[in-house]
Each structure stands twice: as structure tokens, then as C-alpha cells.
N, C-alpha and C positions, 0 to 999 in steps of 0.2 A: 802308774805309768802315764805320762803326759802325751800330748799330741801337738802337732804343728800344722797350721793352715797356711798355705801360701797363695797369695793373690798375685798373679803375674801373667801378662804385663798390665800395668796401670793404664787406664784410659782417660782421655780428655785432660791430660797434663802435657807439659812440654818436655819430652824425653822418655826414657825407658827405665822402668823400675819395677820392683815387686814389693809385696808386703808379706811378712812372716808373722803369724799369730801363734803363740805358744800357749797350750792348755796344760793345766796341772793334772795330777792323778785323779781329781774329782770332776774333771771336765770343765773347770772354770778357767777363764782367761787369766793367764799369768802376765803376759806382756805382748806387745805388738811392735814391730820395727819396720821402717822403710829401708829397702836395700836398693842402691843405685848400681845398675849393671853396665852402663856405658862409660867410656873413658875418653877424655880429651887432654892433650898435653900442652896447653898454652903456657903454663908456668915453666916448662922445660924448653920448648922450642923457641921461646922468645929470648932466652939467654943468648947473648952475643949480638943481638940486634941493637941499633941505636935507639935510645929512649924516645927520640923525636917521632919515631914510627909507631909508637905504642897506641895512640888514639885510633889510628887506622886499623891496626892489627886486632886489638881487643874488641873493636866494634863488630868483628866477624864472629865473636863468641856466640852472640844471640841476635836473631832477627827481630825480636820483640822489643828489646831495650838496648839497641846498639849505642844510642846517645849516652846512656848512663855509664857504660863502660868507657866510652871515649872521654867523658867528662872527668871521671875518676883518674884516668890515665893522664889527662892534661893537668890536673891538679898536682899529681905526683911530679910531673915534669916542671911545673911552676916552682916547686920546692927545690928541685935539682938546679934550676936556673937561678934560684934566689930572687925571684921577682914577685911583685904584687901586680896582677893584671889590671889594665885600665878599667875604670868604672863601667864603661859601656860594654866591655867584654863580659863583665860580671852580670850585667843585665841580660845579655844574649844567652849566656850559660843558664841563668835562672829560667828564662823562657823555654829553653830546650828541655830542661829538667821537668818543668811543669807540663809541657806538651807531651813528653814521654809518658807521664802518668795517665793522661787521657787516652793515648794510644793503647797502652797495655791494660789499664783497668777496664776499658770498654770491651776488649777481647775476653778478659777473664769473666766478667759478669754476663754479657749477652751470649757468648758462644760456648764457654766451657761449663758454666754453672747454671745458667738460666734453664736449661732443659730439666734439671733436677728440681729447681725451685718452682717452676711454673707447671710442669707436667707431673711432678710427684716422684718421690724416690722409689715407689713400687710400680711405676708405670712400665709398660712394655718396653724392653730394651731396644727393640728395633725402631721404636718411635722416640725414645729418650735421647735425642741428639739434635743437631742443628736442623736437619731436614724435617724431623718430626715437629720441632718447634715452629718452623716456617709454615707448616700446614696448620698448626694450631693457632698461630698469631703472626701472620706475615709482617704486620706493622713492627713488631718487636725486632725481628731480624733486620728489616730495612733501617730502622733507626739505630740499631746497634752498629751496623755496617757504616752508616753515615757518620756516627760519632767517631769511630775509629779512623775513618777517612779524613776527618778534620784534623785529628791528632797527627796523622801521618803527613798531611800537607804542611802543617806548621813545622814539623821536624825537618821536612825537606827544604822549606824556604829558609829556615834559620841555619841548618847544618850543611846544606848543599847535598847533592846526590839524591837518589831516589829510595835508598834504604839505609845505607851506611853513611853517616855524616862525614864530610870532607873538611869542614872549616874549623873543627875543634882541634886546637894545637897547644902545646906548651907555650906559655907566654900570652895566651888570650885566644883570639879568633883570627883565622886567616882572612876572612872576608867580612866587611861591614854590612849592616842591614840597609837595604835601599828603602826609600820612602814608599815606593810602589809595593814592595813586599810587606812593609809594615801596615799599610792601608788595607791590603788584601787580607791579612790575618785579623786585623781589627774587625773587618766586616763579618768574619766567621764567628765572632764571640757571642752575639745574641742567639744564633742558631745553636751553638754548642750549649749555651745555658738552658735553652728549652729542652734539648735532648737529655741533658743530665737530670733536669727536673722530671722528665718522663721516666727515666730509669729509677729515680727515687720513688715515684708513684707505683711502679711495678713492684719494687721491693716491699714497700709498706703494705701493698695489697696482698702479698703472698708470704710475708715474713712469719706470721703466726702459724700458718699451715705447715710451712717448711720446718719451723722450730719444733712443732708437735711431732712431725714425722721423725726428726732426728732424735727426739727424746731429751731427757734431762742429762746431758753429757757435754763434754768439751769445755767445762769451766774448771780451772785449776790455778793455784797461785804461781806467779812467776815474776821475774823482773821484765822491764820493757826498755828497749833501746831506741833512741832516735837522735837526730841532729837538731841543735837549737842555735839560733842566731844571737847577736848581741842584745836584742830586745827581749830575749827569753822565750820567743815564739819559735815554732817549727821553721826550719830552713832546709829545704830539700836539696839545695845546691852546694851546701857547705856548712861550716860552723863547728861547734863543739859536740862531742859525744856525751849524751846524758843517759844514765840508767835511773829509772824510778821503780819503786816497789808498788805493791797492791794499794797502799794507802796514798800513792801519788807523791811520796817523799823522794827527794833526790838521794840516791844511794852513792852515786859516783858521777863525776864530770871530768872529762879529759879532753885535751887537744888531740886532733887527729893523729899526730905522730906519736902519741902516748898510748895508742890503742892496745899495744901488746901487754901493757900493765893490767888490763882487764879482760882481754879476749885472747884465747889460744885455741888452735885447731888440735883435734885428736885423730888418731888413726885406728878406726874400728876393726880393720882386717877383713870384713865381710861386705864392704861397700866401697865404691870408688869415691863417694862423697865423704869429705872430712868434716865431721860435726865440730862445732865450736863449744867452748866452755867459758863461763864467767869465772875468773880467778882473781886472786889477791895480787897486789903490786909486787914488783921485783923480778919479773920474768926476764929471761934472756931474749935475744933477737929471734924472730921466727925462722931465720936462716941458720940458727946455731946447730941444729941437729934433728934427730928423730925422737927426742924425748916427748912423751905424751902425758896427758892428764887422764886420770882414771874417770871413766864415765860415771855419772851419778854422784860425784864427790862435791859438786857445786850447784848453785841454784840454776834452774832452767830460766832462760830469758827468751823473749820474743821480739822480732823486728817486723817491719812492714806497716801497712795502713792502720791496723788496730793498735799496734804498739805506739806509733807516732801520735795518734789521737790521745793516748794515755800520757805521753811524755809532756806535751805542751799544747796550748791553743794555737790557732792560726793567726797570722798577722794581717790586719786590715782586710778581713773577709767576714762580714757580718752574717751572710747567708750560711756559709760553711760552719761558722761557730755556733749558729742556731741549731743546725743539724747535729753538730758535735754534742751540744747540751742534751738533745733528745736521745742520742745514743747512750750517753753516760747516765742519764736519768737520775741526776743527783748524786751519783757515786763518784768517788775520786778517780777510779779506773774501771774499765770493763774487762773481765777476765774470761769471758765466753768466746771461744774462737769462732763460733757461728757468726759473730758480728764482724768478721773480716769482710764479708760481702758488703755490709752497710758502710763500713769504714772506707772501702774503695770508692763508693759513690760520693761520700762526703768529701774525700780528697779530690775527686773530679770537680765537684762544685767549687772547692777552694781554688783549684787550678784555673778555672774559667774566670773567677773573680780577680785573682791576682794577675793573670795574664792581661786582662782588660786594662788594669791599672798600669802595668809595665809598658804596654804598647802605647799608652797615652803619654808616656814620659818623652819629652823632646830629645833627651840624651840617647835614646835607643838607636837613633840613626847616626850618631856621631861616628866619624871615620877613624878615630883613634881607638883601635881594638887590639893592638899587638905590641908587645915589648920583646925585643930580641936581646939575647944575652948568651953567655957561654956557661959551661958547667962550673958551678960554684960550690955545690954540695954533692957528695957521693951517695946520698940516700934521699928518697922522696916518698911521701905518703899522700895519697889522695883519697878523700872520703866524701861520698855523696849519697843521697837517698834515692836509690833506684825504686821503681814501682813496687817490687817485692820486699824492699827493705834496705838496710844499711849496706853499702858496697865499699870495700876497702881495697885499694891497689897500693902495694908497697914495692918499690924498686930500689935496687942497688946498682950503681954504675961505676966504671973506672974513669980515669981523668979524661978519656976521649968520649965519654957519653955512651959507651957500650954496656949493655946490661950484664951484670954478674949475678943477679938474683931477682926473682919475681915471685911475689906472693899475692894471690887473689883470694879474698874472703868475701863470699857472696851471701845474699839473704837466705838462700835455701840451706846453706851450711849453718848460719846462725839459728835458723828455725828447726834444725834437724831433731833435736831432743824434744822440742815442743810438738812437732808432728808425731813423733813416736808416742808421746803422752796422750795426744788427742785421739789417735786411732786405737790406743789401748782403752781409753774411756769408752769409745763407741763400741768396740768389740765386747767389753765387759757388760755394757748396757743391753746389747742385742743378742749375743751368742748364747744359745741354750742347747747344749747337746753337741753332737759331732756332725750334723748335717748343715749344709750351707744353702741359703735361698738367694735368689737374684737380688731381692731388695736389701738383704743383709750385706751382700758384697758391695752394693752400690753405696750404702751408708758409710761403710769403712773407706771405700774409695773416695767418697766426698770429703772425708776428714782430711785427706791430702789436698784436694782441690781448694779447700778453705784458704790454704796458704799460697795457692797459685805458684807452686815451685817451678823453677826452670832448671832441669837437670843438666842441660848443656852448659849452663853457667856454673853449676855446682861441681862438675867434674873436670871441667876445662878440657866421638864417634856417634855419630847419630844413630839412634836405635829406633825400632818401630814402636808405635804407640800401642797401648793396651795394658791389661792388668791380669795377673793370676793370683789366686788365693789358695793356700794349702792349709789343711788342718792336720796336725800331727799329735800323736800321743806323747806321753812323758818319755818313752824310750825311743822316740824319733820315728815310730811307725806312722806311715801316711794313712790317715783315715779317710780324707776326702780332698778333692782338688777341683777347682773351677777356674776356667779361663774366660775372660770377657773380651 
């Protein structure tokens, strides 16, 4: 007779979820799964709205990466309008995408994960939080807040508004960048560089201890997905979809509108999040019906910072590529999910380097930033690299531009199966018997934090934060339960 452990609710993530761990008749871990309990209906209630409104609407999905959703929506709108946006609008969108990385990654590293990395996974739970970390090292909290503040200020200047960007629209940007705003952002870049270097020093100083506490787990074969530009380097604001395998070889490369040939959502029945699967070509439209793909029938793939580093190098960013080389350490790819933390810091370094270059381009303040058009296509797909990974917006419209279908595929859905595999590895490594310790719960919980999931994005009802773990026997009997 087996058992099930349930961890609910999950703490220090964005949203409300639980983890179920299944033990076999011998008390060994059979599997572990993430279950998302909250629900949001963006895909349904957007139907009937004009597609021009979508950047403003979908920016409300998430307060951490609103620009990423708005950018993907605008790209889908560009395709519906049948336009290529002006070069300066592409520059501004690239700057927004990069500043969003700084804003989100700094929150993930300093506020959500640093308490575990610096204070230890077995530290007292009442201290293993932002307040405890502030008592342990006020400098880390101050610098983390400042780096996030810089990211937010740049997003505000580029996108308008104070949280949700207003200037991102189909056809380009509603507002050109002023010379004053350009100069103000450029002045922030040296400080941002020093703060990112500080974060890397913190990671390098605690990486070995953190890895030792987590143990030999979280490494497994998978495919990796990211966007690449015409130069073959990473492109966070657009480009082609590329899948690579463990050897670094390209398995598949597709245009954004071809994504359904390789990616399909499934309906698990016990979670509001729809996991995705890597599949062979020839699938029907995502709006065609409720047919699903059997879980486990195709390879796991990962998205996000670690996946992107595996997919391709950075363009014109020597400092970031140097750190990328250190992370890979001579390997073609890195398959240990513990290095998602390191990859986020490397991406922030790249963001600062690339933004410094883009802000020095005289074209960035050109006034030609918008092309107006009418509905020329009844379908549009926008794909961008959000901080957590590849983000896909797929819209269908009628001849008046009213939405008849909306499909949102977010990074947390892409990573769903990889997160399950990660927490299964951690549970198998650490669970011995049917009793749960605080440190054990935290290690499993941290397996989800590695991916920095956003459950509001993934389910499209705000839930309370926290985590519960339940341990069940093979017959479903509850052996132990712990709530954090």
C-alpha cells in the first residue's frame, strides 16, 4: 500500500499551489506533482474584445512581467495588421524586454530564493524569509531592492505608466522615447552593472554550500527551448523558436506562427495549469477542440534562463558570455536545474550590457515608432522571451478585429513537466520513511522556486501564498501532513 504527501500551500512563489508526493508500497517515492489551485479566465473573457486592446488587458495578468505579456500581444497584433514595425519601435521593445528581465530576476534571486541560499535550507523557518535575511545582511536586501527599482524605472520610462505599460501597441509604440528619458536611463546602467556583479559575488560565495544542501539531484535529460535572432544568438524580444538537445544540437527550429507543430497543451484534470508537450509536426490548430496529448509520451523540455543559455550565446555581450562559459564549464549544455539561479544572474548581466549599447544608438529617440493599418489577417501569433521563459500569444479575429479565439501559453506551462521531474528527484533523494521534516519540505518547495513559476500567468483568482505537503500510502491513506 502506497502513501501520498501533500505540500499545500507553496510559499515564496507567485500564486497558490500544492505538491503531491506519491510513495509506493515500500515507502519509496514514486512520483511528485505540482497542482495549481487558482483559476483565471483571460482566454475566455477576452473573446469579443478588439485585438487592439489586448496589450493593455493582458498586462494585468501579472504585476511582475506585465511588459512581456503586452509585447507578445502587440506582436500578435502586428501579424493581424500585416505590418513590420519601424526599427526604432523594435529597439524600444527590445529595451523593454531586457529591463523586464532585470525587474523580475532581481525579485526572484534576492527576495524569493536568497533566504534559502544564504541562510541555509535547514535554517529556522521564522528567519528564512526576507525579514530574516535583512537582519542577517541588510546590504543584500538594500541592493536587491535597488536593482529591482532600476528595472521598474526603465520599464516605466519606456512603456509609460507606473506598473502596466501604456505605450506598447500593435503596429509599434504609441510614444517615442525622449532624449531626457534616454539620458536618465543611460545614467542608471553603471550602477545596475555593479549591482549585478554584487549578486554574482553572492551566488559564487554560497553556490557550493547551497548545492551541497540540495544534494545530487535536479539533473536530468531534456530538450531546451528559446528564441534566436538572425545572427543565431539569443533574442529575447522575438525571432525563431529553437529546440536543442543535451548535446547542444538543434532538434527543431520554427517560425513563431508554426509553434503548434511542436508545442501542444494537455488537460491534466487535477490542476488549472495546462502543461505543454513537445510533439511531432502536423497538429491541428489549438482552437480545434479538446483533444489532448498523453502525458509522458514525449520528451520533457525546459524554458527560461537556463534553457536560453543552453540554446545559444548572447549577442555583443562579452561579460555575460564569459559568465555563460563558466556556467557551462566546457559542456554543450547544463542540465542541472539548480543552475537556474546562476542563469538568471547571467541574463541580468547581459541585459545591462545590451541595454547600454541600445541606449547609445542615436536611432533610439527617432519619432517614427508606429505604423497604422487595418485588419489584413484573421490570425496572429506573438512570441517573446519573458523572464520565466518563452511566452506565446495566439489570437483569432473577425473582419472587424474582434477576438474569436485566444490562446496563451506561458513559461510555467512549458516547465510543468520539468518541475514535476525536479521535485520527484528531490523527494527521492531526501525522503526516507513516512515522516516529514521542515528542511525536507523546504528542499522540495525550493525545487519549484528554481523555475520561479508565476501561477497567475499559468492559469489565466488570486490565491493566498504558502505550501502544504501530504504523505499518502499506496491505498491513499494520509500518513502525514505539514503546512508551511
